N, C-alpha and C positions, 0 to 999 in steps of 0.2 A: 463455301459451305452449302450443302444440300438443304432443301426445304425441311426434310425430316430431321436432319442434324440440328438445324436452327430451332425447330420446335422443341426438340429434346433439350437443347441448351436453355431456351427460355423457361421451360418447365422447371428446371432445376437451378435457375439462375441465382435465386436467393442463397441456396446452399453453396454455390460457387463464390458468391460475395463473401459469405462467412469464412469459407476455407482460405480464400485469398487474403482476407483480413488477418486471419490467424497466422498464416505463413509470414505475412509482412511484419506482424508484431511479435511473434514468438521466436523466430529463428535468430539465434545468437543471443538470446535473453540471458544465457548463462556465461557469456564470454567476458563480462567485466564485473568487478566486485561491487558490493552494496555501498551506497553513498551515505556518508554521515551528514547530518544526524538522523534525518527522518527515517530512512529504511532500517537502520540498525536500532533506532529507538523503538519503532513500532515492532521490529523483529524481536527485540528483547521482551516486550510486553507479551507477544504471542508465545515466545519460548517459555515464559513463566506460566502461561496457560497450560502448556504441556507438562511442565515440571510439577505444578501444583494440582493438576487435573481439575482446573477451575476455569470454566468458560463464561463466568459471570463477573466475578470480582476482579477487576483489572489491577495489576500490580507491576511495579518497576522498582528493582533494587529493594529498599526497605520502605518504599512509599506506595500509597494507593495512586494509581494513574487515573486522573480525573479530567483530562483535557479533551478527550475524543470519545465518540460512541464506539460500539463494539465491532462493527462489521469488518473493519480493516484487520483486526486481530483474529477474528474467526477465519478470515480468508488466509492469512499467513500461516496460522496454526494448522488449518486444514491442508494447505499445500505441503507443509513440512511433514505432516502425518502421512499424506498420500505418497510422498517420495521416501519415506522411511528415514528422515533425518531429524535430529533433535528430540527423539522420543524420550519422555521423562525429563525433558530439559536439555538433553544432549550430554554425551560423555566428554571426558577431558580432551579438548582439542578437536572434537568431532567436526565442529562447524567450519574450522579452517582446513580440515583435512578432506572434506567431502566436496566434490565438484558439482553436487546437486543442489547446494544450498541456494544459490542465486536463482536457479530455475524454480525451485520449490516455493521460494518467497514471492517471486514476481509473477508467476504464471497466472494466478487468479485475476490479477489486475489487467494483464494482457487480454484475458478472456472477456472482461468487462469492456475493454476498448473495442474488441471485435464485435461485441453485442451492440454497442452504440452505432457502429458503422453499418451493421446489417439492418438494424431497425430504421435507420435514416434512409437507406437505399429502398427498403420495402415500402415506406410511405411515399417517397418521391416517385418511384417507379409506378406505383398504383395510381397516384393522383396527378402527376405532372407528366413525366416521360422517363424512359429508361436512360436516355442520354443525360438528362439533368441528374438523375440518380447516380450514374457512374461518375460523372464529373464531381458531384458533391462528395462522394466517398473518396475519390482520388485526392481531392484538394484537402479534405479534412485529415485523411490518413498521412499525407506527406507534409503537413504542417508540423514543423519540429516540436512545437509545444504539445501537440496532441500525441504524436508517435513516441516522443521521449517520455512523457508522463505516463503513457500507457504501459511503459516498461519499467516503471518505478513502483515500489510497494509503499505507496502513500495514499492518503484518503481521497484524492481528487478524482481519479478516474471512475470509481464506483458512482460518485455524485454525477459526473458529466454523462456517463453512459446511461444511467437511469433517467436523467433529465432528457437526453436525446430520445430514449425509448418512450418516455411519458408524453412528450410533445408529438411524437409520431402517432401514438395511440389516440391522442386528442384529435389530431388532424384527420385521422381515418374515421373516427366516430362522427365527426362533424360533416365530413364530405363524402363518406361512403358507408355511413352507419345504417342506412335503410336496408342493406342486404340481409335477407333472412338467414338464420342459422342453418347450416347444413351439417349432417353427421360427419364427424372426423373418422369415426370407426363405425361401420355398419355390417355386422355379421349375425345373421339370424335375428334374434330378438335383442341382441346387444347393439344399442345405438348411443354413441357418445358424441356430443357436439362440443363446440369451443367453450361453451359455458361449463360443461362438465370437466373439461381439461383444466380450465382456470381454477375451478373450485378444488380439484384434486391437488393442484400445486399449492394453493393457499392452505388447504388442510394439512398437507405434508409439512409445510413450514411451521404452521401453528402448533400442531400436535407434537412435533419434535421439541419445540421450546417448552410446551406444557409438561411433557414427560421429564425433560431434563430438569426443569425448575422444581418439580415435585420431588424427585430423587435428590437434587442438589441441596435443598433446604432441609430435607430429612437427614442427610449425612452431615450437613454443615449448619446446624441450627443457630450458631452465634450470630446475633444481629448487631447493628450499630448501637453505640451507647445511647440509652434513653429510648430505644425503639421497642415498642410493645405491640406486636402483631401476632394474632393467633394463627398458627400454622401458615406462614407466608407462602410456602411452596404450594400447599393445597389451594390457598386463595388465588394465587396467580394462575395455576393450572386450571382450576375450576372456572375462573373468570374467562380465560381464553377459550375453553371448551364451550361455555355458555354463549359467548359472543359468536363463536363459529357456528354453533347450533342455531342461534337466532338468525344469522345471515343465511344459513342453509334453508331454514323455514321460509324466510322472507323471499329468497331468490327462487326457490323451487315450487312453493305451494301457491300463494295468492297471485303473484305477478311474475311468472317465470319469464326471463329474458327471451325475446323472440327475434332480435336483430343482432347482427355482429357489432354494431355500434355500442350497444349496452355492455357487451363483454369487453370490447376494447377500452371502454372507460373503467371497467373493473381493473384491467391491467395497468391503466394510468395510475390509479390510486395505489396499487400494490408497488409499482416502481417508485412512486413518491415516498412510500413508507420505507422502502429499502434505502433510498437516498438519505432519509433521516438517520437510519442506522449507520450510514456511511460517513456523513459529515454534518449531521444536525440540521438546523433550520434552512440553510441556503436553498436546498432542493425544493422544499415545499413552498418557500416564499417565491422563488423564481418561477417555478412551474405554475403556481396559482396566479401570479401577477400576469404572466404571459397570456394565459387563457382568459382571465378577466378583462384585460385590455383589448384582446381580440374581439370578445363579445361586445364590449363597449363601442369600439370603433366601427364594427360592422353593423351594429344595431340589431343583431340577431338574438334578441333576448329569449325568443321561443326555444333556442337551443339549450337553455338552462334545464329544460325538462330532460334533455339527453345526457346531461353530465352525471346523473346518478349520485347526487351530492351526499345524500344521507347514507346510502349503502357504501359509497366510496369512503366517507369519513370513518365508518366502522372498519373497513378493510385497512386503511392506513393506521388506525389505532391498533388493530390486531397485530400488524406487522411491527410497528415501531415502539409501542409503549411497554410491552412486557419486560424487555431487558432494562429499560429505565427504572421501572418499579423495582425490579430485583436489585439493581445497584443501589437504589434508595434504601431498601431494607438492609443491605449489607454495610452501607457507609453513611447513610443519613444526611444530616444537614451539611456536613463538611463537603461531601461530594456535590450536593445540589448547589451550594454557594459557589464552589470553584467552577463546576461544569456550566451552570446556567448564567450565573452573574458575571464571573470573571472572563471565562473563555467564550461566552456568547455575547452578552450585553455590553461588557466593557470593551471587548475587541471591536465591536461594531460602533459604539458611541464615543469611546475615548481613545482607543488605540493602545495595544499592548504587544510587546515583541515587535518583530518585523519593521517595516517602514511606515511612514506617513507621507501623504502627498496630496496634490491637488487633482482636479478633474482629468488632467492630461497625463497622470502618472503612468498609465498603461499603454500610451501611444507607442513608445519605443519598444516595449515588450511585445506588443502585437506585431511590430515591424520585424523583429527577429523570430518570434514564435510562429509567424505565418509566412516566412520567407520561402519561396519567391512570390507566393500568391498575394501577399500584401500589395504588390505592385498594381494589381487590378482591383483592389478593394475600394479605392475612391470612385472608380467608374461604376462599380457595382452599387455603391450607396446612392450615387446620382440616379442610376437606373431604377432603384427602388422608389425614389420620389416620383420619377417620371411615370413609372408603371402605375402608381397609385392614382395619378391624374389621367391615366389612359382610358381607353374605350371600355364601356360596360355593355353587358348583354341586354337583350330586350326587356328583361325583368328589372333592369336598373342595377343589377349586381355585377361585380367583376367575375370573370370566369374562374374556375377552380385554381388554375395556375396563378392568377393574380391574388387570390385569397391566400394561397400557401406562401407566396412571396411576402404578403403582408404579415402573416403569422410569424414567419422567420425574421422579418424586419423588426417586429415587436420584441421578439426574443433577443435580438441583438441590442436594441435600444434599452430595454428594461435591464438586461444583464450589465451593460456598461454603466448605466445609472446606479444600479444597486452596488456594484463593487467600487464605484467612484465615491459613493456616499459612506461606505464602510471605512472607518478611520484606520484600522489595521490593514496594512497592505503587504502582500507577498506577490512575487511575479506570477506564480501559478494560480492565483485567485481568479485571473481573467479567463482561465481555460474554458469555463462553461459557455463563453461567448464565441469561441473559435469555431465550433461547428456551424453556428448561425452565420457568421461572416463567410465561411467556406461555401455554404449553400447559396448565399447571395452572389458570390463570385461565379458559381456554377450557373445560376440563372442568367447572368450577364453574358457569359461565354455562349450559352445556348441561344440567346438573342442574336449575338453576332453571327454565329454559324447559320442561323435561320434567316439572316438578312434584315433583322429588325433593329440592330444596334446602331446608334448614332455616334458620330465623331470617334470612330474606332481608332483611327490612326493617331489622333491626339492622345487618347487614353493610353494606347499601347506605348507610344514614345515617352510619355510622362512616366509610365510604369517602368520602362527601361531605365530611366534616370533614377527612379526610386529604388529599383533593385540594385543598381550600382552603389547608391548611397548606403544602403543597408550592408552591402558587401564590404564597403570601406570600413564601416563601423565594426563589423565582425573581424576584419583583418587587424584592426587596432586593439580590439578587446575580445579575443575568442572565448573568454570565460563566460560571455553573455549566454551561450547556449546551455551550459550546465547550471547557470544561475536561474534558468527558467524554473527550476524545482529544488534548489537548495535553500538553506536557512539564512546564512549570512552572505552578504555581497561584497564584503571588504577583504575576502580571503584571496590571496594572489594566485594568478596563473603561474604554472611552473616554467618560468622563462629564464631564470638564472641558472648558474652552475650548481649542481652537476646535471640538471634536468634538461633545460632547453627544449621543451616540447614545442614543436613547430607544426601547426596545422594550417598554415596559410595557403599552401598549394591547392588542396581540395576546395577551400572556400573561394579562392580566386577563380579557379576553373568553373565552378558552379555559377558564380556570379556573372562571369563573361558569357557562359552558355545561356543563362536565363535572359540576360540583356539582349543577346543576339536573337534569341527566339522571339522576344517581344518586338524587336525591330522588324523581323520577317512577318510577324502577326499584323503589323501596322500597314503592310502592303494591301492594296485594294482588290486583291484577287482571292477567290475562294480557296484555290489550292494553296496559295501562300499562307492564308490564315490557318488552314488545316495543318500545314507543315509547321507553322509557328506554334500552334497549340501542342502538337506532338513534341516539339522541341522543349517547350516549357514543362510539359508533363515529365519528359525524360530528365530535365534538370532537377525538377522537384523530387522525383523518385530517387535519382542518384544521390542528391544531397541528403534526403531523409535517411536513406539506407546508410550513408556514411555517418550521419549523426548518431544513428542507433548503435552502430558497431565500431567503425573506425575512430570517430571522435571520442566515444565513451571508453573505448579501450585505452586511449591515451590519457583521458582526463580523470576517469574514476579512481585509478590508483593514488591520485593526489588529493582525493576527497574521501578517502577511506583508510582503514587500518588493517585490513586482512593480511597483507604481506608482512607487516611488522609482527603480527601475532604468529604467523607461520614461522618466522625466524625464531621467536621465543620458544615455541614448542619444539623446534628442531634442536635448539642449543641447550635447553634447560636440563637439569639433572633431577631424576625422580628418586626420592628417598623412601617412598612407601605410600601408605594410604591412611586417611583418617575417617573413622566411622562414628557417627553419633546416633544413639538409639533413643527411642521415646521411653523405653522401660526395660527392666531386666528381662521381662517376658520376651520382648523382641530379640534381645541378645540370645536368649536360650533357644529360640526358634531357629536362629541361623547357625549357632555353634554347637547345639546339643546333639546333632546327629553324628554320623560316621565322620571321622577326620578326613578332610579333603582340602586340597589347595584352594586358596582364596583367589577367585577370578576377578581381574580388574580390566575394565575397558578404558583405553587411553591411546591417544596418538603418541607414538614412541619417538624419543629423541635419537639423534645420530649416536651410534655406538652402544645402544642399549642391548644387553645380552643376558644369557643365563648365568646364574651364579652371583649376580650383584646382590649385596646385602640390602634388605628392605625392613622397614619398621612399620608395624601396624598399630596405630593408636586407636583405642576404643574408648569413647566417651559415653558413660552410662549413668544416668540419674539414679541415685540411691545405691551406688556401688559401695560406698563407705570407704573408699580409698582417697588419697590426696587428689583433689580436683576431680573426683569421680572418674578417674582415668586409669586404663590398663594399657600397658605397652608390651607388645609382642615383637620378637625379632625372628626374621626368617630370611629367605633368599629367593631370587627369581628362579622358578623351576621350569618354566616354558615361556616361549615368546611366539606370538602369532601376529596376524595382521591387525593392528590397532587393538591389541589386547595382550595381557601377560598374566601369569599365575605366580602367586607367592606361596611357597611351602613353609608351613609353621611346624617346627619340631615338636614332638609329643611333650617334651619337658616344658616348652613354652605354653602349650595348650593347657597344661595342668593348672596354670594360674587362673584359668577360667572356670575350673570345676565347681568351686563353691558358688560363684555367681550364677552359673547355669542351673545348679540345684535350687537356689533361691528363686530364680526366675521361672523355673518349671512349675513351682507351686502357686505362682500368681495366676489369677483367672485370665482367660484369654478374651480380651476385649476387642475393640476395633484394631485391625492390623494396620500398622504404620510402616511405611517404607523407610528404612534408616537412611540418613543423609550420609553420603560418602563422597569424599573428594581426594583426588590424588595429592599426596604430600610431595611437592617439588619445590624447586627454587621459585619463590613467590614473584608474581608479576604485580608491580605497583603502578597505579594510575595517579601520576603526580601533577597537581594543578591542571587536571583534565576533566572535562565533563561533556564529552562528545558522543556518548552512548555506544559507539562502536566497541569501546573497551569492555563493556558489559556483555554485548551480544557475542563477539568472537571468542571470548573466554568462557562462554556458557555460564556466566555468573560466578566464575571462580574467584573473581576479585571482590566478591561480596558474599562470602559463605556464612555458615552458621556460627563459626567460632571467631573470637576476636583476632586470632592469628591470621585468619583468611579474609579479613576485611581490610583491603589494601587500596581503597579509594580515598585520596586526599585532595579535595577540591580547593580548599581555602589556601590563599596565597601567603598567609602568615606562618605556615609550616609548623604550627604548634602540634597538630595531630600527627603529622608525619614524623617529627622529631621524637614525640612521645613513643611512637610505634618502634622506630629503629633503635631507640636507646634501651629498650627492654633487655635485661641481662641475657635471657635465653636466646637472643637473636645474634649474639656476637659470633663471628666466623661464618655466618650464613651468606649465601649469594642471592642477590636480588636483581631482577630485571625491571626497568622503568620505561613506561611509555608516556610521552608527554608531547605537548605542542612543540614544533620545531623551534619556535622563537624563544622558548623557555629552557631548552635543553642546556644551553651554556651556563645557566644560573645554578644548575644542580650541584656542581662541585663545591661551591662556596657554602652550600647548605648542609652537606653531609657532615656528621658529627665526629667521625674518626679519621685519623691520618690514613689508615689502611683503606678506608672507603674512598677517600679522595685519590689515593695513588692507584687504586684498581679500577677507577671509573673509566669505562670504555664506551665509545659510540659504536653500535653494532649495525644499525640499519637506518639509512637516510634516503631510502628509495622513494619516500613520499615527501613532498615539499612542505607538508603541514604537520606531520607527526614524526617523532624520532624515537628509536629504541636504544636504551643504554643498559649497562650492567655494572654493578659494583659488589664488592665483598666487604662486609662489616669487620 
């Protein structure tokens, strides 16, 4: 590479890091289905955001969703909107028919993963060396726990990425913070520096929330029972604008920031605020504890003047608090009790859901989650202690490299201690510590390559043994990889008939390659160690790419329901549509114009064609008819791609004339979008509560009418039998999705002989869920 080419490369190296990280995390993101229950549960909450046009009040099915803050759902809903899927909550079958759903849902989280890698590289390249920076990014990215969670639509990656960014900003503020601010844009009289860029970003985020909250509470003034707040939208918006204006006055007038370190600390607090919106307190607790212990252990209390504590607190409050207040206004004490007490305090102090365990709970998880790099982690931890005791400069302080190693070591120790003390344990909870471990391994490798490492051969050979031991464990239990981010750990790997998913060959090849590379690395020659490191990097990269795509392509269909829903939508029979109006005025607005065919968007089943008879049921409050219901009969007049039209004869439309006339006389108030659902063979979720059934059906199993509420969780079958015994349901065909282990019990529960005789198993492609069909 020429000198000029090298200079050009170095100038744009951070952009290259970001692009490489994006390519690594994004490619193939769409190639495997969403995993139950986290991705589909959170996806359903986001889908309800789009359906209800409500980006504040979180809902799921008929419940208020109170367990998580809002960022995850903003990201999923924004991704779906950007890719044009799920608009208005999604049409019938749209989510299983579109190939963009997985990409739309997961892409924002992969972007966060790339952000964390880029900011880590930026800090290490500036303060330590480019070699350490590249090694740290490569090790973090190829650790299965990091790269696989970065490709999951769950709450953890926004937390981890913002934590990585916040610690990077803190390190830069402490060790390179005296650099004066330079203009980012300088054209004529226009001069914008990094402080101006930061404040523009903060203002954009704040003013968007302020405007939305003002309009939201004006359009939706109903508050929680007992809540008495004057103009909550104006209070929230006004409060945000006042705090932002105060920050602007404080930051631009009396003591305008003049160093980069001050601005980097502002970004620290903004990222911490975003982490709170992502997963609540862990981000602020972990970032705050790491910085506090660093200042304590280094004795550099004068740096407290650099951390911009008071401005920073206002920035974090401005980012994190407004949504919490808005949710409090809408849901009151019930939300606060469940959100703060149950899902935060009790999870930490008592343990709810998940596992419980001792201090060593996460050791095996780190072994799998950081394979093959866990083989070098013991040596890296020993080197951390040795480096702390190592040489110091003339001023009595360790050089910057040693200070950063100490900071990262504190990050690792505080993180492990925090998550070990928290009573509720999931495997992915330890993810915030993985980047710290990865950076420590990068430091140790840099020591070895620089000739500073001691007992390298012993460390590498022990590492080879450790790599083979983890490989053996993975061969025995390959589900450990997907269990890095799922909910329950007792669900079986698809090893029996008819599935027999065998992933042992890639695991064995990667394990042997990693062990061989470590043996070569143990040789006492520089070229051998370079070759061993390249081999280990190749093994880690190959294994992580296989985990992201090959492994997930094999495992995800057995931890999700998409294919079963596709089978249902392909086989079901469409009978028409049901439409429920808020008022006669809404009906008159839709039907009072020129006669036209009714357009229906839906994934169409096999054999659907023109001329099929269709029924249109209109549910109209105040219609004065039995059940306030009007039934029209027509036929399919045209068939398109994922849509069809129903032609209603004039004689049938005449039944609406009197209702249209009455509705036209009503005053035109707020326009309400009518609820419409395709009337087809119903899908029943029987003794099932895994969330995928709600997401993939676009909520069709829990519609507005009693007939469309087909979720039966309780195992006593009382609600299910009450539903199927209704006289109007005789002769109808139903599809049933249930857990595979329960499917054999359905026949004995069905109330009629015909239902038992017609019961058929349709889809067993997933080892955890089964699709059946019967006719009453």
